[in-house]
VMD Tcl script that draws the C-alpha trace (Angstrom):
set ca {
  {67.65 127.79 145.23}
  {66.19 124.33 143.92}
  {68.16 121.11 145.48}
  {69.04 120.19 141.85}
  {70.59 123.49 141.24}
  {72.49 123.17 144.33}
  {73.90 119.48 143.40}
  {74.83 120.72 140.24}
  {76.94 123.69 141.42}
  {78.50 121.47 144.27}
  {79.25 118.68 141.64}
  {80.84 121.55 139.64}
  {82.78 122.65 142.55}
  {84.02 119.32 143.42}
  {85.31 118.59 139.88}
  {87.35 121.72 140.05}
  {88.81 120.71 143.19}
  {89.75 117.53 141.98}
  {91.48 119.08 139.07}
  {93.48 121.48 140.91}
  {94.52 118.54 142.67}
  {95.82 116.63 139.33}
  {92.96 114.83 138.84}
  {91.95 115.49 134.97}
  {89.87 112.71 134.53}
  {86.89 114.74 135.48}
  {87.59 118.13 133.73}
  {87.65 119.28 130.21}
  {90.06 121.65 129.09}
  {89.51 123.37 126.05}
  {92.77 123.71 124.21}
  {93.71 126.17 121.52}
  {95.69 125.63 118.18}
  {99.47 125.28 118.47}
  {100.48 128.52 117.30}
  {103.99 127.88 117.53}
  {103.81 124.56 115.31}
  {101.36 126.14 112.85}
  {104.24 129.18 112.37}
  {106.82 126.15 112.18}
  {104.86 124.81 109.03}
  {105.03 127.80 107.18}
  {108.88 128.40 108.01}
  {108.31 132.04 108.73}
  {109.86 133.85 111.47}
  {107.39 135.45 114.00}
  {107.97 138.89 112.21}
  {107.33 137.22 108.76}
  {104.35 135.16 109.82}
  {102.76 138.59 111.39}
  {103.46 140.52 108.37}
  {101.87 137.79 105.88}
  {98.61 137.09 107.98}
  {98.25 140.76 109.07}
  {98.54 139.83 112.73}
  {100.29 141.80 115.22}
  {104.10 140.39 116.23}
  {103.00 141.04 119.88}
  {99.92 138.86 119.39}
  {101.93 136.25 118.01}
  {104.30 136.06 121.04}
  {101.46 135.99 123.31}
  {100.01 133.13 121.62}
  {103.36 131.03 121.46}
  {104.09 131.74 124.85}
  {100.70 130.89 126.29}
  {99.95 134.41 127.59}
  {96.64 134.70 125.35}
  {94.60 132.18 123.01}
  {93.43 133.02 119.87}
  {89.88 133.37 119.54}
  {87.07 133.76 116.89}
  {88.37 134.59 113.37}
  {91.85 134.34 114.77}
  {91.25 130.45 115.37}
  {89.51 130.00 112.07}
  {92.51 131.69 110.18}
  {94.98 129.70 112.14}
  {93.15 126.51 111.36}
  {93.07 127.44 107.72}
  {97.04 127.92 107.66}
  {97.57 124.70 109.54}
  {95.33 122.76 106.82}
  {97.03 124.17 103.79}
  {99.89 127.18 104.50}
  {100.70 127.55 100.89}
  {97.04 128.20 99.67}
  {96.37 130.59 102.55}
  {99.59 132.35 101.86}
  {98.97 132.82 97.99}
  {95.21 134.21 98.94}
  {97.15 136.69 101.45}
  {99.56 137.87 98.71}
  {96.49 138.39 96.26}
  {94.39 140.30 98.95}
  {96.33 142.59 101.26}
  {94.06 142.54 104.27}
  {93.49 146.12 105.55}
  {91.12 148.82 106.45}
  {91.60 150.74 103.52}
  {91.08 148.26 100.84}
  {87.92 146.44 99.78}
  {89.32 143.34 99.14}
  {90.52 142.94 102.87}
  {86.93 143.62 104.05}
  {85.53 141.08 101.66}
  {88.40 138.72 102.98}
  {87.13 139.05 106.70}
  {83.78 138.76 105.24}
  {84.24 135.51 103.89}
  {86.46 134.24 106.67}
  {83.54 134.95 109.16}
  {81.16 133.53 106.99}
  {82.97 129.97 106.77}
  {83.78 130.59 110.65}
  {80.25 130.69 111.26}
  {78.91 127.74 109.20}
  {82.66 125.62 110.57}
  {83.04 124.72 107.22}
  {86.94 124.92 106.49}
  {86.50 123.10 102.90}
  {84.61 126.24 101.70}
  {87.05 128.67 102.46}
  {88.71 128.48 99.25}
  {85.66 128.92 97.17}
  {84.43 131.59 99.20}
  {87.54 133.67 99.11}
  {87.40 132.94 95.37}
  {83.97 134.55 94.82}
  {84.66 137.10 97.30}
  {88.17 138.34 95.72}
  {86.25 138.06 92.10}
  {83.41 140.44 93.43}
  {85.85 142.77 94.73}
  {88.12 142.92 91.51}
  {84.89 143.58 89.52}
  {83.56 146.22 91.68}
  {84.07 149.56 89.59}
  {86.54 151.92 91.44}
  {85.13 154.67 93.64}
  {84.55 157.98 91.92}
  {86.59 160.96 93.05}
  {85.11 164.48 93.39}
  {87.52 167.34 92.19}
  {87.14 169.87 94.77}
  {86.62 173.53 93.43}
  {88.56 176.43 94.79}
}
mol new
graphics top color blue
foreach p $ca { graphics top sphere $p radius 0.5 }
foreach p [lrange $ca 0 end-1] q [lrange $ca 1 end] { graphics top cylinder $p $q radius 0.2 }
display resetview
């Protein structure tokens, strides 16, 4: 191991020990979204919030009680809800998220695309385009089974 690498590791260890001792000036702590405050903006109970946004209620409880933190697309969805709760709730009413429907898959794709680009302002347009595309898609043909 080079002396430079050793010094970097030792400095990190010293910062961790200082943080454990109460010195927060030398550390960065990544904070997650305040799920309880976001839910409060929607004026929904945990159960209704979970149903509205297709998130397991146990996950909502874990987030609010700091047993777990939202990651990836969940953080993006929470950011959108925080920015404009009525708009996101309206979108969720129009497009029910679920593995059995095309619209839900398209919505997940739109959210993932916007999340990757870190562009919250583009979510309404992306979802509008995705929803329109899903609605205009012809229904799947069914094949009748012969006896």
